[in-house]
SEFIZA-3560 file (N, C-alpha, C; in Angstrom, 3 decimals):
REM SEFIZA-3560
<numar><xx>0.847</xx><yy>-1.171</yy><zz>0.000</zz><atom>N</atom></numar>
<numar><xx>0.000</xx><yy>0.000</yy><zz>0.000</zz><atom>CA</atom></numar>
<numar><xx>0.898</xx><yy>1.242</yy><zz>0.000</zz><atom>C</atom></numar>
<numar><xx>0.509</xx><yy>2.238</yy><zz>-0.769</zz><atom>N</atom></numar>
<numar><xx>1.260</xx><yy>3.479</yy><zz>-0.870</zz><atom>CA</atom></numar>
<numar><xx>0.352</xx><yy>4.627</yy><zz>-0.452</zz><atom>C</atom></numar>
<numar><xx>0.865</xx><yy>5.520</yy><zz>0.380</zz><atom>N</atom></numar>
<numar><xx>0.080</xx><yy>6.677</yy><zz>0.799</zz><atom>CA</atom></numar>
<numar><xx>0.320</xx><yy>7.827</yy><zz>-0.155</zz><atom>C</atom></numar>
<numar><xx>-0.766</xx><yy>8.347</yy><zz>-0.647</zz><atom>N</atom></numar>
<numar><xx>-0.753</xx><yy>9.539</yy><zz>-1.487</zz><atom>CA</atom></numar>
<numar><xx>-1.688</xx><yy>10.549</yy><zz>-0.830</zz><atom>C</atom></numar>
<numar><xx>-1.629</xx><yy>11.778</yy><zz>-1.304</zz><atom>N</atom></numar>
<numar><xx>-2.483</xx><yy>12.828</yy><zz>-0.755</zz><atom>CA</atom></numar>
<numar><xx>-3.255</xx><yy>13.478</yy><zz>-1.898</zz><atom>C</atom></numar>
<numar><xx>-4.566</xx><yy>13.392</yy><zz>-1.807</zz><atom>N</atom></numar>
<numar><xx>-5.458</xx><yy>13.963</yy><zz>-2.804</zz><atom>CA</atom></numar>
<numar><xx>-5.832</xx><yy>15.369</yy><zz>-2.359</zz><atom>C</atom></numar>
<numar><xx>-5.501</xx><yy>16.334</yy><zz>-3.201</zz><atom>N</atom></numar>
<numar><xx>-5.831</xx><yy>17.727</yy><zz>-2.920</zz><atom>CA</atom></numar>
<numar><xx>-7.017</xx><yy>18.105</yy><zz>-3.808</zz><atom>C</atom></numar>
<numar><xx>-8.132</xx><yy>18.399</yy><zz>-3.173</zz><atom>N</atom></numar>
<numar><xx>-9.343</xx><yy>18.819</yy><zz>-3.883</zz><atom>CA</atom></numar>
<numar><xx>-9.418</xx><yy>20.346</yy><zz>-3.822</zz><atom>C</atom></numar>
<numar><xx>-9.616</xx><yy>20.953</yy><zz>-4.982</zz><atom>N</atom></numar>
<numar><xx>-9.722</xx><yy>22.410</yy><zz>-5.066</zz><atom>CA</atom></numar>
<numar><xx>-11.096</xx><yy>22.760</yy><zz>-5.641</zz><atom>C</atom></numar>
<numar><xx>-11.931</xx><yy>23.385</yy><zz>-4.835</zz><atom>N</atom></numar>
<numar><xx>-13.271</xx><yy>23.794</yy><zz>-5.257</zz><atom>CA</atom></numar>
<numar><xx>-13.289</xx><yy>25.319</yy><zz>-5.363</zz><atom>C</atom></numar>
<numar><xx>-13.703</xx><yy>25.787</yy><zz>-6.521</zz><atom>N</atom></numar>
<numar><xx>-13.720</xx><yy>27.233</yy><zz>-6.756</zz><atom>CA</atom></numar>
<numar><xx>-14.627</xx><yy>27.951</yy><zz>-5.756</zz><atom>C</atom></numar>
<numar><xx>-14.097</xx><yy>29.033</yy><zz>-5.226</zz><atom>N</atom></numar>
<numar><xx>-14.844</xx><yy>29.878</yy><zz>-4.293</zz><atom>CA</atom></numar>
<numar><xx>-15.624</xx><yy>30.930</yy><zz>-5.082</zz><atom>C</atom></numar>
<numar><xx>-16.659</xx><yy>31.508</yy><zz>-4.472</zz><atom>N</atom></numar>
<numar><xx>-17.314</xx><yy>32.644</yy><zz>-5.118</zz><atom>CA</atom></numar>
<numar><xx>-16.253</xx><yy>33.727</yy><zz>-5.371</zz><atom>C</atom></numar>
<numar><xx>-16.299</xx><yy>34.330</yy><zz>-6.501</zz><atom>N</atom></numar>
<numar><xx>-15.297</xx><yy>35.344</yy><zz>-6.837</zz><atom>CA</atom></numar>
<numar><xx>-13.993</xx><yy>34.747</yy><zz>-7.344</zz><atom>C</atom></numar>
<numar><xx>-14.037</xx><yy>33.497</yy><zz>-7.834</zz><atom>N</atom></numar>
<numar><xx>-12.843</xx><yy>32.856</yy><zz>-8.386</zz><atom>CA</atom></numar>
<numar><xx>-12.191</xx><yy>33.779</yy><zz>-9.400</zz><atom>C</atom></numar>
<numar><xx>-10.867</xx><yy>33.892</yy><zz>-9.307</zz><atom>N</atom></numar>
<numar><xx>-10.105</xx><yy>34.769</yy><zz>-10.203</zz><atom>CA</atom></numar>
<numar><xx>-9.430</xx><yy>33.950</yy><zz>-11.296</zz><atom>C</atom></numar>
<numar><xx>-9.784</xx><yy>34.226</yy><zz>-12.539</zz><atom>N</atom></numar>
<numar><xx>-9.182</xx><yy>33.521</yy><zz>-13.676</zz><atom>CA</atom></numar>
<numar><xx>-7.683</xx><yy>33.777</yy><zz>-13.769</zz><atom>C</atom></numar>
<numar><xx>-7.217</xx><yy>34.937</yy><zz>-13.297</zz><atom>N</atom></numar>
<numar><xx>-5.796</xx><yy>35.273</yy><zz>-13.416</zz><atom>CA</atom></numar>
<numar><xx>-4.906</xx><yy>34.416</yy><zz>-12.517</zz><atom>C</atom></numar>
<numar><xx>-5.480</xx><yy>33.619</yy><zz>-11.656</zz><atom>N</atom></numar>
<numar><xx>-4.684</xx><yy>32.756</yy><zz>-10.779</zz><atom>CA</atom></numar>
<numar><xx>-4.381</xx><yy>31.400</yy><zz>-11.429</zz><atom>C</atom></numar>
<numar><xx>-5.012</xx><yy>31.113</yy><zz>-12.562</zz><atom>N</atom></numar>
<numar><xx>-4.813</xx><yy>29.809</yy><zz>-13.208</zz><atom>CA</atom></numar>
<numar><xx>-3.362</xx><yy>29.617</yy><zz>-13.645</zz><atom>C</atom></numar>
<numar><xx>-2.766</xx><yy>30.596</yy><zz>-14.310</zz><atom>N</atom></numar>
<numar><xx>-1.376</xx><yy>30.450</yy><zz>-14.769</zz><atom>CA</atom></numar>
<numar><xx>-0.407</xx><yy>30.258</yy><zz>-13.601</zz><atom>C</atom></numar>
<numar><xx>-0.489</xx><yy>31.055</yy><zz>-12.523</zz><atom>N</atom></numar>
<numar><xx>0.393</xx><yy>30.792</yy><zz>-11.379</zz><atom>CA</atom></numar>
<numar><xx>0.149</xx><yy>29.425</yy><zz>-10.733</zz><atom>C</atom></numar>
<numar><xx>-1.105</xx><yy>28.994</yy><zz>-10.715</zz><atom>N</atom></numar>
<numar><xx>-1.427</xx><yy>27.664</yy><zz>-10.181</zz><atom>CA</atom></numar>
<numar><xx>-0.760</xx><yy>26.588</yy><zz>-11.027</zz><atom>C</atom></numar>
<numar><xx>-0.846</xx><yy>26.701</yy><zz>-12.346</zz><atom>N</atom></numar>
<numar><xx>-0.200</xx><yy>25.720</yy><zz>-13.222</zz><atom>CA</atom></numar>
<numar><xx>1.312</xx><yy>25.732</yy><zz>-13.035</zz><atom>C</atom></numar>
<numar><xx>1.903</xx><yy>26.908</yy><zz>-12.865</zz><atom>N</atom></numar>
<numar><xx>3.348</xx><yy>26.997</yy><zz>-12.614</zz><atom>CA</atom></numar>
<numar><xx>3.706</xx><yy>26.317</yy><zz>-11.296</zz><atom>C</atom></numar>
<numar><xx>2.871</xx><yy>26.493</yy><zz>-10.284</zz><atom>N</atom></numar>
<numar><xx>3.066</xx><yy>25.834</yy><zz>-8.992</zz><atom>CA</atom></numar>
<numar><xx>3.052</xx><yy>24.316</yy><zz>-9.167</zz><atom>C</atom></numar>
<numar><xx>2.065</xx><yy>23.815</yy><zz>-9.920</zz><atom>N</atom></numar>
<numar><xx>1.975</xx><yy>22.374</yy><zz>-10.164</zz><atom>CA</atom></numar>
<numar><xx>3.186</xx><yy>21.876</yy><zz>-10.950</zz><atom>C</atom></numar>
<numar><xx>3.646</xx><yy>22.663</yy><zz>-11.923</zz><atom>N</atom></numar>
<numar><xx>4.850</xx><yy>22.278</yy><zz>-12.683</zz><atom>CA</atom></numar>
<numar><xx>6.052</xx><yy>22.123</yy><zz>-11.757</zz><atom>C</atom></numar>
<numar><xx>6.171</xx><yy>23.015</yy><zz>-10.790</zz><atom>N</atom></numar>
<numar><xx>7.265</xx><yy>22.920</yy><zz>-9.814</zz><atom>CA</atom></numar>
<numar><xx>7.160</xx><yy>21.661</yy><zz>-8.970</zz><atom>C</atom></numar>
<numar><xx>5.956</xx><yy>21.313</yy><zz>-8.559</zz><atom>N</atom></numar>
<numar><xx>5.766</xx><yy>20.073</yy><zz>-7.798</zz><atom>CA</atom></numar>
<numar><xx>6.127</xx><yy>18.859</yy><zz>-8.642</zz><atom>C</atom></numar>
<numar><xx>5.739</xx><yy>18.892</yy><zz>-9.921</zz><atom>N</atom></numar>
<numar><xx>6.046</xx><yy>17.784</yy><zz>-10.817</zz><atom>CA</atom></numar>
<numar><xx>7.563</xx><yy>17.637</yy><zz>-10.976</zz><atom>C</atom></numar>
<numar><xx>8.242</xx><yy>18.768</yy><zz>-11.180</zz><atom>N</atom></numar>
<numar><xx>9.702</xx><yy>18.746</yy><zz>-11.322</zz><atom>CA</atom></numar>
<numar><xx>10.383</xx><yy>18.214</yy><zz>-10.065</zz><atom>C</atom></numar>
<numar><xx>9.795</xx><yy>18.472</yy><zz>-8.910</zz><atom>N</atom></numar>
<numar><xx>10.351</xx><yy>17.991</yy><zz>-7.639</zz><atom>CA</atom></numar>
<numar><xx>9.993</xx><yy>16.532</yy><zz>-7.361</zz><atom>C</atom></numar>
<numar><xx>9.210</xx><yy>15.911</yy><zz>-8.251</zz><atom>N</atom></numar>
<numar><xx>8.820</xx><yy>14.518</yy><zz>-8.075</zz><atom>CA</atom></numar>
<numar><xx>7.709</xx><yy>14.317</yy><zz>-7.064</zz><atom>C</atom></numar>
<numar><xx>6.948</xx><yy>15.375</yy><zz>-6.767</zz><atom>N</atom></numar>
<numar><xx>5.902</xx><yy>15.290</yy><zz>-5.750</zz><atom>CA</atom></numar>
<numar><xx>4.494</xx><yy>15.207</yy><zz>-6.320</zz><atom>C</atom></numar>
<numar><xx>4.340</xx><yy>15.408</yy><zz>-7.620</zz><atom>N</atom></numar>
<numar><xx>3.022</xx><yy>15.436</yy><zz>-8.235</zz><atom>CA</atom></numar>
<numar><xx>2.856</xx><yy>14.246</yy><zz>-9.168</zz><atom>C</atom></numar>
<numar><xx>1.836</xx><yy>13.459</yy><zz>-8.905</zz><atom>N</atom></numar>
<numar><xx>1.578</xx><yy>12.277</yy><zz>-9.731</zz><atom>CA</atom></numar>
<numar><xx>0.605</xx><yy>12.573</yy><zz>-10.864</zz><atom>C</atom></numar>
<numar><xx>-0.475</xx><yy>13.283</yy><zz>-10.563</zz><atom>N</atom></numar>
<numar><xx>-1.429</xx><yy>13.645</yy><zz>-11.614</zz><atom>CA</atom></numar>
<numar><xx>-2.246</xx><yy>14.841</yy><zz>-11.164</zz><atom>C</atom></numar>
<numar><xx>-2.862</xx><yy>15.481</yy><zz>-12.147</zz><atom>N</atom></numar>
<numar><xx>-3.677</xx><yy>16.654</yy><zz>-11.877</zz><atom>CA</atom></numar>
<numar><xx>-4.731</xx><yy>16.787</yy><zz>-12.963</zz><atom>C</atom></numar>
<numar><xx>-5.819</xx><yy>17.465</yy><zz>-12.635</zz><atom>N</atom></numar>
<numar><xx>-6.833</xx><yy>17.708</yy><zz>-13.650</zz><atom>CA</atom></numar>
<numar><xx>-7.998</xx><yy>18.511</yy><zz>-13.100</zz><atom>C</atom></numar>
<numar><xx>-8.698</xx><yy>19.155</yy><zz>-14.034</zz><atom>N</atom></numar>
<numar><xx>-9.863</xx><yy>19.946</yy><zz>-13.678</zz><atom>CA</atom></numar>
<numar><xx>-11.143</xx><yy>19.159</yy><zz>-13.886</zz><atom>C</atom></numar>
<numar><xx>-12.172</xx><yy>19.558</yy><zz>-13.190</zz><atom>N</atom></numar>
<numar><xx>-13.485</xx><yy>18.935</yy><zz>-13.348</zz><atom>CA</atom></numar>
<numar><xx>-14.154</xx><yy>19.497</yy><zz>-14.603</zz><atom>C</atom></numar>
<numar><xx>-14.859</xx><yy>18.667</yy><zz>-15.325</zz><atom>N</atom></numar>
<numar><xx>-15.459</xx><yy>19.085</yy><zz>-16.592</zz><atom>CA</atom></numar>
<numar><xx>-16.526</xx><yy>20.168</yy><zz>-16.405</zz><atom>C</atom></numar>
<numar><xx>-17.096</xx><yy>20.265</yy><zz>-15.208</zz><atom>N</atom></numar>
<numar><xx>-18.112</xx><yy>21.303</yy><zz>-14.972</zz><atom>CA</atom></numar>
<numar><xx>-17.502</xx><yy>22.627</yy><zz>-14.503</zz><atom>C</atom></numar>
<numar><xx>-16.178</xx><yy>22.691</yy><zz>-14.477</zz><atom>N</atom></numar>
<numar><xx>-15.415</xx><yy>23.903</yy><zz>-14.130</zz><atom>CA</atom></numar>
<numar><xx>-15.644</xx><yy>24.375</yy><zz>-12.689</zz><atom>C</atom></numar>
<numar><xx>-16.026</xx><yy>23.474</yy><zz>-11.800</zz><atom>N</atom></numar>
<numar><xx>-16.202</xx><yy>23.844</yy><zz>-10.394</zz><atom>CA</atom></numar>
<numar><xx>-14.903</xx><yy>23.719</yy><zz>-9.601</zz><atom>C</atom></numar>
<numar><xx>-13.887</xx><yy>23.165</yy><zz>-10.218</zz><atom>N</atom></numar>
<numar><xx>-12.617</xx><yy>22.991</yy><zz>-9.525</zz><atom>CA</atom></numar>
<numar><xx>-11.815</xx><yy>21.879</yy><zz>-10.153</zz><atom>C</atom></numar>
<numar><xx>-10.998</xx><yy>21.233</yy><zz>-9.331</zz><atom>N</atom></numar>
<numar><xx>-10.156</xx><yy>20.155</yy><zz>-9.817</zz><atom>CA</atom></numar>
<numar><xx>-9.466</xx><yy>19.477</yy><zz>-8.651</zz><atom>C</atom></numar>
<numar><xx>-8.467</xx><yy>18.675</yy><zz>-8.981</zz><atom>N</atom></numar>
<numar><xx>-7.750</xx><yy>17.936</yy><zz>-7.938</zz><atom>CA</atom></numar>
<numar><xx>-6.346</xx><yy>17.630</yy><zz>-8.425</zz><atom>C</atom></numar>
<numar><xx>-5.472</xx><yy>17.371</yy><zz>-7.459</zz><atom>N</atom></numar>
<numar><xx>-4.150</xx><yy>16.855</yy><zz>-7.803</zz><atom>CA</atom></numar>
<numar><xx>-3.712</xx><yy>15.864</yy><zz>-6.744</zz><atom>C</atom></numar>
<numar><xx>-2.817</xx><yy>14.982</yy><zz>-7.167</zz><atom>N</atom></numar>
<numar><xx>-2.389</xx><yy>13.870</yy><zz>-6.338</zz><atom>CA</atom></numar>
<numar><xx>-0.909</xx><yy>14.016</yy><zz>-6.007</zz><atom>C</atom></numar>
<numar><xx>-0.634</xx><yy>14.196</yy><zz>-4.724</zz><atom>N</atom></numar>
<numar><xx>0.743</xx><yy>14.298</yy><zz>-4.250</zz><atom>CA</atom></numar>
<numar><xx>1.266</xx><yy>12.920</yy><zz>-3.889</zz><atom>C</atom></numar>
<numar><xx>2.525</xx><yy>12.695</yy><zz>-4.178</zz><atom>N</atom></numar>
<numar><xx>3.181</xx><yy>11.430</yy><zz>-3.835</zz><atom>CA</atom></numar>
<numar><xx>4.576</xx><yy>11.740</yy><zz>-3.310</zz><atom>C</atom></numar>
<numar><xx>5.119</xx><yy>10.858</yy><zz>-2.503</zz><atom>N</atom></numar>
<numar><xx>6.455</xx><yy>11.085</yy><zz>-1.961</zz><atom>CA</atom></numar>
<numar><xx>6.493</xx><yy>12.145</yy><zz>-0.877</zz><atom>C</atom></numar>
<numar><xx>5.343</xx><yy>12.469</yy><zz>-0.328</zz><atom>N</atom></numar>
<numar><xx>5.241</xx><yy>13.453</yy><zz>0.745</zz><atom>CA</atom></numar>
<numar><xx>5.171</xx><yy>12.670</yy><zz>2.058</zz><atom>C</atom></numar>
<numar><xx>5.986</xx><yy>13.034</yy><zz>3.055</zz><atom>N</atom></numar>
<numar><xx>6.104</xx><yy>12.197</yy><zz>4.257</zz><atom>CA</atom></numar>
<numar><xx>4.907</xx><yy>12.191</yy><zz>5.210</zz><atom>C</atom></numar>
<numar><xx>4.042</xx><yy>13.204</yy><zz>5.148</zz><atom>N</atom></numar>
<numar><xx>2.954</xx><yy>13.248</yy><zz>6.127</zz><atom>CA</atom></numar>
<numar><xx>1.799</xx><yy>14.098</yy><zz>5.616</zz><atom>C</atom></numar>
<numar><xx>0.655</xx><yy>13.915</yy><zz>6.256</zz><atom>N</atom></numar>
<numar><xx>-0.513</xx><yy>14.723</yy><zz>5.953</zz><atom>CA</atom></numar>
<numar><xx>-0.228</xx><yy>16.197</yy><zz>6.232</zz><atom>C</atom></numar>
<numar><xx>0.472</xx><yy>16.476</yy><zz>7.301</zz><atom>N</atom></numar>
<numar><xx>0.801</xx><yy>17.862</yy><zz>7.646</zz><atom>CA</atom></numar>
<numar><xx>1.634</xx><yy>18.512</yy><zz>6.548</zz><atom>C</atom></numar>
<numar><xx>2.606</xx><yy>17.788</yy><zz>6.008</zz><atom>N</atom></numar>
<numar><xx>3.430</xx><yy>18.324</yy><zz>4.924</zz><atom>CA</atom></numar>
<numar><xx>2.592</xx><yy>18.514</yy><zz>3.665</zz><atom>C</atom></numar>
<numar><xx>1.692</xx><yy>17.584</yy><zz>3.371</zz><atom>N</atom></numar>
<numar><xx>0.807</xx><yy>17.736</yy><zz>2.208</zz><atom>CA</atom></numar>
<numar><xx>-0.061</xx><yy>18.979</yy><zz>2.371</zz><atom>C</atom></numar>
<numar><xx>-0.561</xx><yy>19.217</yy><zz>3.563</zz><atom>N</atom></numar>
<numar><xx>-1.360</xx><yy>20.415</yy><zz>3.810</zz><atom>CA</atom></numar>
<numar><xx>-0.518</xx><yy>21.681</yy><zz>3.654</zz><atom>C</atom></numar>
<numar><xx>0.733</xx><yy>21.624</yy><zz>4.096</zz><atom>N</atom></numar>
<numar><xx>1.628</xx><yy>22.780</yy><zz>3.950</zz><atom>CA</atom></numar>
<numar><xx>1.899</xx><yy>23.072</yy><zz>2.475</zz><atom>C</atom></numar>
<numar><xx>2.055</xx><yy>22.025</yy><zz>1.678</zz><atom>N</atom></numar>
<numar><xx>2.250</xx><yy>22.210</yy><zz>0.238</zz><atom>CA</atom></numar>
<numar><xx>1.014</xx><yy>22.854</yy><zz>-0.370</zz><atom>C</atom></numar>
<numar><xx>-0.158</xx><yy>22.332</yy><zz>-0.072</zz><atom>N</atom></numar>
<numar><xx>-1.400</xx><yy>22.882</yy><zz>-0.622</zz><atom>CA</atom></numar>
<numar><xx>-1.598</xx><yy>24.335</yy><zz>-0.201</zz><atom>C</atom></numar>
<numar><xx>-1.168</xx><yy>24.687</yy><zz>0.989</zz><atom>N</atom></numar>
<numar><xx>-1.313</xx><yy>26.067</yy><zz>1.468</zz><atom>CA</atom></numar>
<numar><xx>-0.478</xx><yy>27.044</yy><zz>0.653</zz><atom>C</atom></numar>
<numar><xx>0.559</xx><yy>26.546</yy><zz>-0.040</zz><atom>N</atom></numar>
<numar><xx>1.393</xx><yy>27.395</yy><zz>-0.893</zz><atom>CA</atom></numar>
<numar><xx>0.829</xx><yy>27.545</yy><zz>-2.304</zz><atom>C</atom></numar>
<numar><xx>-0.226</xx><yy>26.818</yy><zz>-2.611</zz><atom>N</atom></numar>
<numar><xx>-0.849</xx><yy>26.883</yy><zz>-3.935</zz><atom>CA</atom></numar>
<numar><xx>-1.467</xx><yy>28.268</yy><zz>-4.119</zz><atom>C</atom></numar>
<numar><xx>-1.199</xx><yy>28.921</yy><zz>-5.251</zz><atom>N</atom></numar>
<numar><xx>-1.817</xx><yy>30.233</yy><zz>-5.495</zz><atom>CA</atom></numar>
<numar><xx>-3.342</xx><yy>30.230</yy><zz>-5.380</zz><atom>C</atom></numar>
<numar><xx>-3.990</xx><yy>29.110</yy><zz>-5.661</zz><atom>N</atom></numar>
<numar><xx>-5.443</xx><yy>29.032</yy><zz>-5.479</zz><atom>CA</atom></numar>
<numar><xx>-5.817</xx><yy>29.289</yy><zz>-4.024</zz><atom>C</atom></numar>
<numar><xx>-5.028</xx><yy>28.717</yy><zz>-3.110</zz><atom>N</atom></numar>
<numar><xx>-5.294</xx><yy>28.895</yy><zz>-1.676</zz><atom>CA</atom></numar>
<numar><xx>-4.867</xx><yy>30.282</yy><zz>-1.207</zz><atom>C</atom></numar>
<numar><xx>-3.703</xx><yy>30.722</yy><zz>-1.651</zz><atom>N</atom></numar>
<numar><xx>-3.174</xx><yy>32.014</yy><zz>-1.203</zz><atom>CA</atom></numar>
<numar><xx>-4.125</xx><yy>33.150</yy><zz>-1.558</zz><atom>C</atom></numar>
<numar><xx>-4.708</xx><yy>33.097</yy><zz>-2.748</zz><atom>N</atom></numar>
<numar><xx>-5.600</xx><yy>34.169</yy><zz>-3.201</zz><atom>CA</atom></numar>
<numar><xx>-7.035</xx><yy>33.991</yy><zz>-2.731</zz><atom>C</atom></numar>
<numar><xx>-7.349</xx><yy>32.840</yy><zz>-2.152</zz><atom>N</atom></numar>
<numar><xx>-8.721</xx><yy>32.564</yy><zz>-1.740</zz><atom>CA</atom></numar>
<numar><xx>-9.642</xx><yy>32.254</yy><zz>-2.904</zz><atom>C</atom></numar>
<numar><xx>-9.059</xx><yy>31.961</yy><zz>-4.071</zz><atom>N</atom></numar>
<numar><xx>-9.861</xx><yy>31.655</yy><zz>-5.255</zz><atom>CA</atom></numar>
<numar><xx>-10.523</xx><yy>30.288</yy><zz>-5.177</zz><atom>C</atom></numar>
<numar><xx>-9.934</xx><yy>29.399</yy><zz>-4.397</zz><atom>N</atom></numar>
<numar><xx>-10.488</xx><yy>28.051</yy><zz>-4.229</zz><atom>CA</atom></numar>
<numar><xx>-10.312</xx><yy>27.608</yy><zz>-2.786</zz><atom>C</atom></numar>
<numar><xx>-11.176</xx><yy>26.705</yy><zz>-2.382</zz><atom>N</atom></numar>
<numar><xx>-11.055</xx><yy>26.060</yy><zz>-1.079</zz><atom>CA</atom></numar>
<numar><xx>-10.359</xx><yy>24.729</yy><zz>-1.313</zz><atom>C</atom></numar>
<numar><xx>-9.208</xx><yy>24.545</yy><zz>-0.690</zz><atom>N</atom></numar>
<numar><xx>-8.441</xx><yy>23.315</yy><zz>-0.869</zz><atom>CA</atom></numar>
<numar><xx>-8.568</xx><yy>22.430</yy><zz>0.359</zz><atom>C</atom></numar>
<numar><xx>-8.846</xx><yy>21.160</yy><zz>0.123</zz><atom>N</atom></numar>
<numar><xx>-8.849</xx><yy>20.171</yy><zz>1.195</zz><atom>CA</atom></numar>
<numar><xx>-7.896</xx><yy>19.058</yy><zz>0.805</zz><atom>C</atom></numar>
<numar><xx>-7.222</xx><yy>18.515</yy><zz>1.788</zz><atom>N</atom></numar>
<numar><xx>-6.227</xx><yy>17.469</yy><zz>1.552</zz><atom>CA</atom></numar>
<numar><xx>-6.693</xx><yy>16.203</yy><zz>2.254</zz><atom>C</atom></numar>
<numar><xx>-6.689</xx><yy>15.111</yy><zz>1.506</zz><atom>N</atom></numar>
<numar><xx>-7.124</xx><yy>13.823</yy><zz>2.034</zz><atom>CA</atom></numar>
<numar><xx>-5.993</xx><yy>12.815</yy><zz>1.905</zz><atom>C</atom></numar>
<numar><xx>-5.685</xx><yy>12.124</yy><zz>3.001</zz><atom>N</atom></numar>
<numar><xx>-4.738</xx><yy>11.014</yy><zz>2.931</zz><atom>CA</atom></numar>
<numar><xx>-5.440</xx><yy>9.870</yy><zz>2.213</zz><atom>C</atom></numar>
<numar><xx>-4.768</xx><yy>9.317</yy><zz>1.220</zz><atom>N</atom></numar>
<numar><xx>-5.386</xx><yy>8.304</yy><zz>0.380</zz><atom>CA</atom></numar>
<numar><xx>-4.469</xx><yy>7.105</yy><zz>0.303</zz><atom>C</atom></numar>
<numar><xx>-4.885</xx><yy>6.003</yy><zz>0.882</zz><atom>N</atom></numar>
<numar><xx>-4.111</xx><yy>4.761</yy><zz>0.835</zz><atom>CA</atom></numar>
<numar><xx>-4.515</xx><yy>3.981</yy><zz>-0.413</zz><atom>C</atom></numar>
<numar><xx>-3.613</xx><yy>3.908</yy><zz>-1.369</zz><atom>N</atom></numar>
<numar><xx>-3.915</xx><yy>3.277</yy><zz>-2.652</zz><atom>CA</atom></numar>
<numar><xx>-3.208</xx><yy>1.936</yy><zz>-2.761</zz><atom>C</atom></numar>
<numar><xx>-3.748</xx><yy>1.103</yy><zz>-3.644</zz><atom>N</atom></numar>
<numar><xx>-3.136</xx><yy>-0.200</yy><zz>-3.890</zz><atom>CA</atom></numar>
<numar><xx>-2.718</xx><yy>-0.286</yy><zz>-5.336</zz><atom>C</atom></numar>
//
């Protein structure tokens, strides 16, 4: 079993479109660091999710998500779930 962390991002009222490019750059940095397994948006445009891997704890996963421009700007509400996958 491998522990991963699922970060759910749900758009907040007043979502800012200008935060998308910085968010994508943030995800690119996580991918380059080997911490991002996959990412994608919901087809109804209400938000999206990304999957962290190689992160030692839920607290660290939450700290990473807190640095996401979506969270910093308040454009989305991010929740982090520990996910035990097989």
